[in-house]
C-alpha positions as a Markdown table, in Angstrom:
| # | Residue | x | y | z |
|---|---|---|---|---|
| 1 | Met | -29.3 | -10.3 | -0.2 |
| 2 | Ile | -25.3 | -10.4 | -2.0 |
| 3 | Gly | -24.9 | -12.1 | -5.3 |
| 4 | Ala | -22.5 | -13.7 | -7.0 |
| 5 | Leu | -18.6 | -12.4 | -6.6 |
| 6 | Lys | -17.4 | -10.0 | -10.1 |
| 7 | Ile | -14.1 | -9.1 | -10.0 |
| 8 | Phe | -13.3 | -6.1 | -12.3 |
| 9 | Ser | -9.6 | -4.0 | -12.1 |
| 10 | Gly | -8.2 | -0.9 | -13.5 |
| 11 | Asn | -6.0 | 0.1 | -15.5 |
| 12 | Ser | -3.4 | 0.9 | -12.5 |
| 13 | Asn | -2.4 | -2.5 | -11.6 |
| 14 | Arg | -3.6 | -5.5 | -13.6 |
| 15 | Pro | -1.1 | -8.0 | -13.0 |
| 16 | Leu | -2.3 | -8.1 | -8.9 |
| 17 | Ala | -5.9 | -8.6 | -10.0 |
| 18 | Glu | -5.6 | -11.1 | -12.0 |
| 19 | Ser | -3.1 | -12.9 | -9.0 |
| 20 | Ile | -6.2 | -11.8 | -6.7 |
| 21 | Cys | -8.7 | -13.3 | -9.0 |
| 22 | Arg | -6.5 | -16.7 | -9.5 |
| 23 | His | -6.9 | -16.6 | -5.5 |
| 24 | Ala | -10.1 | -16.0 | -5.1 |
| 25 | Gly | -10.9 | -18.8 | -7.7 |
| 26 | Val | -12.9 | -16.6 | -10.1 |
| 27 | Lys | -12.1 | -14.9 | -13.9 |
| 28 | Leu | -11.5 | -11.4 | -14.1 |
| 29 | Gly | -14.3 | -9.7 | -15.2 |
| 30 | Asp | -14.6 | -8.0 | -18.9 |
| 31 | Cys | -14.5 | -3.9 | -18.7 |
| 32 | Glu | -13.5 | -2.1 | -21.4 |
| 33 | Ile | -11.9 | 1.7 | -20.2 |
| 34 | Leu | -11.1 | 4.0 | -22.9 |
| 35 | Lys | -9.5 | 7.4 | -23.0 |
| 36 | Phe | -10.8 | 10.0 | -25.7 |
| 37 | Ser | -8.6 | 12.8 | -27.3 |
| 38 | Asn | -9.7 | 15.1 | -24.6 |
| 39 | Asp | -8.9 | 12.7 | -21.4 |
| 40 | Asn | -12.6 | 12.0 | -20.9 |
| 41 | Ile | -12.8 | 8.5 | -20.2 |
| 42 | Lys | -15.5 | 6.0 | -21.0 |
| 43 | Val | -16.3 | 2.6 | -18.7 |
| 44 | Lys | -18.1 | 0.0 | -20.2 |
| 45 | Tyr | -18.9 | -3.8 | -18.7 |
| 46 | Asn | -18.8 | -6.2 | -21.4 |
| 47 | Glu | -20.8 | -8.3 | -19.3 |
| 48 | Ser | -24.1 | -8.2 | -16.6 |
| 49 | Val | -23.1 | -7.3 | -13.0 |
| 50 | Arg | -27.0 | -7.0 | -11.9 |
| 51 | Gly | -27.2 | -8.2 | -8.7 |
| 52 | Lys | -23.7 | -8.9 | -8.1 |
| 53 | Asp | -20.9 | -8.2 | -5.7 |
| 54 | Val | -18.8 | -5.9 | -7.5 |
| 55 | Phe | -15.1 | -5.6 | -6.3 |
| 56 | Ile | -13.1 | -2.9 | -8.6 |
| 57 | Val | -9.4 | -3.3 | -8.1 |
| 58 | Gln | -7.5 | 0.1 | -8.7 |
| 59 | Ser | -4.2 | 1.1 | -7.0 |
| 60 | Ala | -2.4 | 4.2 | -7.9 |
| 61 | Arg | 1.4 | 5.2 | -8.5 |
| 62 | Thr | 2.2 | 7.0 | -11.6 |
| 63 | Asn | -0.8 | 9.1 | -13.3 |
| 64 | Val | -2.6 | 9.5 | -10.1 |
| 65 | Asn | -5.2 | 11.6 | -10.8 |
| 66 | Glu | -6.1 | 9.7 | -13.2 |
| 67 | Ser | -6.8 | 6.6 | -11.7 |
| 68 | Ile | -9.0 | 8.0 | -9.5 |
| 69 | Met | -10.8 | 9.1 | -11.8 |
| 70 | Glu | -10.6 | 6.1 | -13.8 |
| 71 | Leu | -11.8 | 4.4 | -10.5 |
| 72 | Leu | -15.2 | 6.8 | -9.5 |
| 73 | Val | -16.1 | 6.3 | -13.4 |
| 74 | Met | -15.8 | 2.4 | -12.8 |
| 75 | Ile | -18.2 | 2.6 | -9.6 |
| 76 | Asp | -20.6 | 5.0 | -11.1 |
| 77 | Ala | -21.0 | 2.4 | -14.4 |
| 78 | Ala | -21.4 | -0.5 | -11.9 |
| 79 | Lys | -23.7 | 1.5 | -9.8 |
| 80 | His | -26.0 | 2.4 | -13.0 |
| 81 | Ala | -25.8 | -1.0 | -13.9 |
| 82 | Ser | -27.5 | -2.4 | -10.8 |
| 83 | Ala | -24.7 | -4.0 | -9.0 |
| 84 | Ala | -26.0 | -5.2 | -5.7 |
| 85 | Arg | -22.8 | -4.0 | -3.7 |
| 86 | Ile | -19.7 | -2.2 | -4.9 |
| 87 | Thr | -16.6 | -2.3 | -3.3 |
| 88 | Ala | -13.5 | 0.1 | -4.1 |
| 89 | Val | -10.1 | -2.3 | -3.3 |
| 90 | Thr | -7.3 | 0.1 | -3.6 |
| 91 | Pro | -4.3 | -1.4 | -2.5 |
| 92 | Tyr | -2.3 | 1.3 | -2.2 |
| 93 | Phe | -4.9 | 4.4 | -1.5 |
| 94 | Pro | -4.3 | 7.8 | -2.9 |
| 95 | Tyr | -3.2 | 11.0 | -1.2 |
| 96 | Thr | -2.6 | 9.1 | 2.0 |
| 97 | Arg | 0.3 | 11.3 | 3.2 |
| 98 | Ser | -2.4 | 14.2 | 2.8 |
| 99 | Asp | -4.1 | 13.1 | 6.1 |
| 100 | Lys | -4.3 | 16.1 | 8.1 |
| 101 | Lys | -3.9 | 19.8 | 7.9 |
| 102 | Asp | -0.6 | 20.6 | 9.3 |
| 103 | Glu | -0.4 | 24.3 | 7.6 |
| 104 | Pro | -2.8 | 26.7 | 6.8 |
| 105 | Arg | -5.3 | 26.5 | 3.8 |
| 106 | Ile | -4.8 | 23.6 | 2.6 |
| 107 | Ser | -6.7 | 20.1 | 1.8 |
| 108 | Ile | -7.2 | 17.1 | 3.4 |
| 109 | Thr | -7.3 | 14.8 | 0.4 |
| 110 | Ala | -7.6 | 11.8 | 1.9 |
| 111 | Arg | -10.7 | 12.4 | 3.6 |
| 112 | Leu | -11.6 | 14.5 | -0.1 |
| 113 | Ile | -10.9 | 11.0 | -1.6 |
| 114 | Ala | -12.9 | 9.1 | 0.7 |
| 115 | Asp | -15.7 | 11.7 | 0.0 |
| 116 | Leu | -15.3 | 10.5 | -3.6 |
| 117 | Leu | -15.8 | 7.2 | -3.1 |
| 118 | Glu | -18.6 | 7.1 | -1.6 |
| 119 | Thr | -20.6 | 9.8 | -3.7 |
| 120 | Ala | -19.4 | 7.9 | -6.6 |
| 121 | Gly | -21.3 | 5.0 | -5.6 |
| 122 | Ala | -19.1 | 2.9 | -3.6 |
| 123 | Asp | -21.0 | 0.4 | -1.0 |
| 124 | Arg | -17.4 | -0.3 | 0.6 |
| 125 | Val | -13.6 | 0.1 | 0.7 |
| 126 | Met | -10.6 | -2.3 | 0.8 |
| 127 | Thr | -7.3 | -1.0 | 1.3 |
| 128 | Met | -4.0 | -1.3 | 2.8 |
| 129 | Asn | -1.4 | 0.0 | 5.2 |
| 130 | Leu | -2.5 | 3.3 | 5.1 |
| 131 | His | -0.1 | 6.0 | 5.9 |
| 132 | Ser | -2.1 | 7.0 | 9.3 |
| 133 | Pro | -4.6 | 4.7 | 10.7 |
| 134 | Gln | -7.1 | 7.7 | 11.5 |
| 135 | Ile | -7.7 | 7.7 | 7.5 |
| 136 | Gln | -10.3 | 4.6 | 8.3 |
| 137 | Gly | -12.1 | 7.4 | 10.1 |
| 138 | Phe | -12.6 | 9.3 | 7.0 |
| 139 | Phe | -15.0 | 6.4 | 5.8 |
| 140 | Arg | -18.7 | 7.2 | 6.2 |
| 141 | Ile | -18.9 | 3.5 | 4.5 |
| 142 | Pro | -17.3 | 0.1 | 6.1 |
| 143 | Cys | -13.5 | 0.4 | 5.5 |
| 144 | Asp | -11.4 | -2.9 | 5.7 |
| 145 | His | -7.6 | -1.9 | 6.5 |
| 146 | Leu | -5.2 | -4.9 | 5.7 |
| 147 | Leu | -2.1 | -4.9 | 7.1 |
| 148 | Ala | 0.9 | -6.7 | 5.4 |
| 149 | Gly | 2.8 | -7.2 | 8.4 |
| 150 | Lys | 2.3 | -10.8 | 8.7 |
| 151 | Leu | 3.8 | -11.1 | 4.8 |
| 152 | Leu | 6.6 | -9.3 | 6.2 |
| 153 | Cys | 8.0 | -11.0 | 9.0 |
| 154 | Asp | 7.3 | -14.4 | 7.6 |
| 155 | Tyr | 9.9 | -13.4 | 5.4 |
| 156 | Trp | 12.4 | -12.2 | 7.6 |
| 157 | Glu | 11.8 | -15.4 | 10.0 |
| 158 | Asn | 12.3 | -17.6 | 6.5 |
| 159 | Glu | 15.7 | -15.7 | 5.5 |
| 160 | Gly | 17.1 | -15.3 | 9.4 |
| 161 | Ile | 17.3 | -13.0 | 12.2 |
| 162 | Asp | 20.3 | -13.7 | 14.0 |
| 163 | Asn | 22.0 | -10.4 | 15.4 |
| 164 | Cys | 19.1 | -8.0 | 13.9 |
| 165 | Val | 17.6 | -4.8 | 15.1 |
| 166 | Val | 14.3 | -3.3 | 13.8 |
| 167 | Ile | 14.6 | 0.1 | 12.9 |
| 168 | Ala | 11.6 | 2.6 | 12.8 |
| 169 | Pro | 12.8 | 5.4 | 10.6 |
| 170 | Asp | 10.7 | 8.1 | 12.8 |
| 171 | Ala | 8.9 | 8.4 | 16.0 |
| 172 | Gly | 5.5 | 8.0 | 14.1 |
| 173 | Ser | 6.1 | 4.6 | 13.3 |
| 174 | Ala | 7.4 | 3.2 | 16.1 |
| 175 | Lys | 4.3 | 2.0 | 17.4 |
| 176 | Leu | 4.1 | -0.2 | 13.9 |
| 177 | Ala | 7.8 | -0.8 | 13.8 |
| 178 | Gly | 7.6 | -2.2 | 17.5 |
| 179 | Arg | 5.2 | -4.7 | 17.0 |
| 180 | Tyr | 7.2 | -5.9 | 13.9 |
| 181 | Ala | 9.9 | -5.9 | 16.6 |
| 182 | Ile | 7.8 | -8.1 | 19.2 |
| 183 | Arg | 6.9 | -10.2 | 16.6 |
| 184 | Leu | 10.4 | -11.3 | 15.4 |
| 185 | Lys | 11.4 | -11.3 | 19.1 |
| 186 | Leu | 14.1 | -8.2 | 17.9 |
| 187 | Pro | 15.1 | -5.3 | 19.7 |
| 188 | Leu | 13.9 | -1.7 | 17.9 |
| 189 | Ala | 15.5 | 1.2 | 17.5 |
| 190 | Ile | 14.0 | 4.5 | 16.9 |
| 191 | Leu | 15.4 | 7.3 | 14.7 |
| 192 | Asp | 14.3 | 11.2 | 15.2 |
| 193 | Lys | 13.7 | 12.1 | 11.9 |
| 194 | Arg | 12.1 | 15.6 | 10.7 |
| 195 | Arg | 10.7 | 16.9 | 7.6 |
| 196 | Arg | 10.5 | 20.4 | 7.1 |
| 197 | Asp | 9.3 | 21.1 | 4.0 |
| 198 | Asp | 7.7 | 19.3 | 0.9 |
| 199 | Ser | 11.0 | 17.8 | -0.3 |
| 200 | Glu | 9.8 | 14.6 | 0.8 |
| 201 | Thr | 13.7 | 14.3 | 2.1 |
| 202 | Ala | 14.3 | 14.1 | 6.5 |
| 203 | Lys | 17.2 | 14.9 | 8.4 |
| 204 | Ile | 17.9 | 12.3 | 11.1 |
| 205 | Tyr | 19.2 | 13.9 | 14.5 |
| 206 | His | 19.1 | 11.2 | 17.2 |
| 207 | Val | 19.0 | 7.0 | 17.5 |
| 208 | Ile | 17.1 | 5.6 | 20.1 |
| 209 | Gly | 18.6 | 2.0 | 21.0 |
| 210 | Asp | 21.8 | 0.1 | 20.3 |
| 211 | Val | 22.5 | -0.2 | 16.6 |
| 212 | Lys | 26.3 | -1.0 | 16.3 |
| 213 | Gly | 27.5 | -3.8 | 15.0 |
| 214 | Lys | 24.3 | -5.2 | 14.2 |
| 215 | Arg | 22.1 | -6.0 | 11.1 |
| 216 | Ala | 19.4 | -3.5 | 10.6 |
| 217 | Leu | 16.1 | -4.2 | 9.3 |
| 218 | Ile | 14.1 | -0.7 | 8.4 |
| 219 | Phe | 10.6 | -1.2 | 8.3 |
| 220 | Asp | 8.3 | 1.4 | 6.5 |
| 221 | Asp | 4.8 | 1.5 | 4.5 |
| 222 | Glu | 6.3 | 3.9 | 1.9 |
| 223 | Ile | 9.1 | 4.6 | -0.3 |
| 224 | Ala | 8.7 | 7.5 | -3.0 |
| 225 | Thr | 11.9 | 9.3 | -4.0 |
| 226 | Gly | 13.9 | 7.3 | -2.3 |
| 227 | Gly | 15.5 | 10.5 | -0.3 |
| 228 | Ser | 14.2 | 9.7 | 3.3 |
| 229 | Ile | 15.3 | 5.8 | 3.2 |
| 230 | Ile | 18.8 | 7.3 | 2.0 |
| 231 | Glu | 19.2 | 9.8 | 5.1 |
| 232 | Val | 18.6 | 6.8 | 7.1 |
| 233 | Val | 21.1 | 4.4 | 5.2 |
| 234 | Glu | 24.3 | 6.9 | 6.1 |
| 235 | Ala | 22.9 | 8.2 | 9.3 |
| 236 | Leu | 23.0 | 4.3 | 10.9 |
| 237 | Lys | 26.0 | 3.6 | 8.4 |
| 238 | Asp | 27.7 | 6.3 | 10.8 |
| 239 | Leu | 26.5 | 4.4 | 13.9 |
| 240 | Gly | 28.3 | 1.6 | 13.0 |
| 241 | Val | 25.5 | -0.5 | 11.8 |
| 242 | Glu | 26.9 | -4.3 | 9.9 |
| 243 | Glu | 24.2 | -4.4 | 7.5 |
| 244 | Ile | 21.2 | -2.6 | 6.3 |
| 245 | Thr | 18.0 | -4.0 | 4.7 |
| 246 | Ala | 14.8 | -1.9 | 4.2 |
| 247 | Cys | 11.3 | -3.7 | 3.6 |
| 248 | Cys | 8.0 | -1.2 | 2.6 |
| 249 | Val | 4.2 | -1.9 | 1.9 |
| 250 | His | 4.0 | 0.3 | -1.0 |
| 251 | Gly | 6.9 | 0.4 | -3.7 |
| 252 | Val | 6.2 | 3.7 | -5.2 |
| 253 | Leu | 10.0 | 4.6 | -6.7 |
| 254 | Ser | 9.5 | 7.8 | -8.0 |
| 255 | Gly | 11.8 | 9.8 | -9.8 |
| 256 | Lys | 15.3 | 8.4 | -9.6 |
| 257 | Ala | 14.7 | 6.1 | -6.4 |
| 258 | Ala | 15.8 | 3.2 | -8.0 |
| 259 | Asp | 18.9 | 4.4 | -8.7 |
| 260 | Lys | 19.8 | 5.7 | -5.3 |
| 261 | Ile | 18.9 | 2.4 | -3.7 |
| 262 | Gln | 20.5 | 0.2 | -6.2 |
| 263 | Tyr | 23.9 | 2.1 | -5.5 |
| 264 | Ser | 23.2 | 3.0 | -1.8 |
| 265 | Ser | 24.5 | 0.6 | 1.0 |
| 266 | Ile | 21.1 | -1.1 | 1.3 |
| 267 | Lys | 21.8 | -4.6 | 1.2 |
| 268 | Ser | 18.3 | -5.2 | -0.6 |
| 269 | Leu | 15.0 | -3.9 | -0.2 |
| 270 | Ile | 11.6 | -6.0 | 0.2 |
| 271 | Val | 8.2 | -4.5 | -1.4 |
| 272 | Thr | 4.7 | -5.7 | -1.7 |
| 273 | Asp | 3.3 | -5.5 | -5.4 |
| 274 | Thr | 0.5 | -3.0 | -4.3 |
| 275 | Val | 1.4 | -0.9 | -6.6 |
| 276 | His | 2.5 | -2.2 | -10.3 |
| 277 | Ile | 6.5 | -1.7 | -10.5 |
| 278 | Pro | 7.5 | -1.9 | -14.1 |
| 279 | Pro | 10.4 | -3.8 | -15.5 |
| 280 | Glu | 12.5 | -0.8 | -16.5 |
| 281 | Leu | 12.2 | 0.0 | -12.5 |
| 282 | Met | 13.1 | -3.3 | -11.3 |
| 283 | Phe | 16.8 | -3.8 | -9.7 |
| 284 | Asp | 19.1 | -6.4 | -8.6 |
| 285 | Lys | 18.3 | -5.2 | -4.9 |
| 286 | Leu | 14.5 | -5.1 | -4.8 |
| 287 | Lys | 12.4 | -8.0 | -4.2 |
| 288 | Val | 8.5 | -7.9 | -4.8 |
| 289 | Ile | 6.3 | -10.1 | -2.1 |
| 290 | Ser | 3.0 | -10.4 | -3.6 |
| 291 | Val | -0.2 | -9.4 | -1.4 |
| 292 | Ala | -2.8 | -11.0 | -3.7 |
| 293 | Glu | -3.4 | -14.0 | -1.6 |
| 294 | Leu | -3.7 | -12.1 | 1.1 |
| 295 | Phe | -6.7 | -10.0 | -0.7 |
| 296 | Gly | -8.2 | -12.5 | -2.5 |
| 297 | Tyr | -8.8 | -14.3 | 1.2 |
| 298 | Ala | -10.7 | -10.8 | 2.2 |
| 299 | Ile | -12.5 | -10.6 | -1.1 |
| 300 | Lys | -13.9 | -14.1 | -0.8 |
| 301 | Ser | -14.9 | -14.6 | 2.8 |
| 302 | Thr | -16.6 | -10.7 | 2.4 |
| 303 | Asn | -18.6 | -12.0 | -0.8 |
| 304 | Lys | -19.3 | -15.1 | 1.7 |
| 305 | Gly | -20.6 | -12.5 | 5.0 |
| 306 | Glu | -17.7 | -14.3 | 7.1 |
| 307 | Ser | -15.2 | -12.5 | 8.9 |
| 308 | Ile | -11.7 | -11.5 | 7.8 |
| 309 | Ser | -10.1 | -10.9 | 11.5 |
| 310 | Pro | -7.9 | -13.7 | 10.7 |
| 311 | Leu | -5.8 | -11.4 | 8.5 |
| 312 | Tyr | -5.0 | -8.8 | 10.6 |
| 313 | Phe | -1.4 | -8.5 | 12.1 |
| 314 | Lys | -1.1 | -10.5 | 15.3 |
| 315 | Tyr | 2.0 | -10.8 | 17.5 |
């Protein structure tokens, strides 16, 4: 029998973990994480987890490899402290773009991370908006793949969507963008975006759909360096779009992304808090929507053995 609910947090996104706990109606667990001078990590739970249902919240943005190791050590420590069940809650799953072998002699690293979580002792994984849905199939343990689509659509329905068109930044995102378009009852346009190397910047070749004179809503799963989104914005400007707003689930905003977007033609950028955005990366055009309530509901339901299907994005 699964015991009482316990939620602990790694160092990557403690504000989100604290907010999840408020929605789940529990106190954030007491866990001590130390890093020694040789970069070795030590984890100690300062309260009993014996027989408990343990959820460990750890996302990844900066120091990704350290965050992964920290999570693995936390799982292992909980396992050896006799936790009844351990769930790795990874709102932003690490190495999610390394999901296929598209070059010779490379690693499918997302699969490796899935294997490592299981080997460390995780009994299940809870994550959000994987870059590719097939990553869910990399796990041999249960994986709850939550989606932030409802939150983003609710936001835009409240903001007003007159004269808008939903933009799929590339062919790969067309299916999901199409679901946003159906939910919002808006037309869809698809950009032919191609990436030829590892520079994280793509080139736009063609546009399928009518965008001239429209307000463009760009939906994507992640913005990292900002190079691709700026390329999309420039292409849409050349096509006569009236106004451009971008939304993505994971606002990684690495490098100079914040400056690029702040000084671009984008009216606003909407992201969620799956990754922690430090104050120095906040800027005027950025708005953050919290996914804490969604994760809190999913964690409570999982602990009680109840369905979480009401959370899934429907249109």
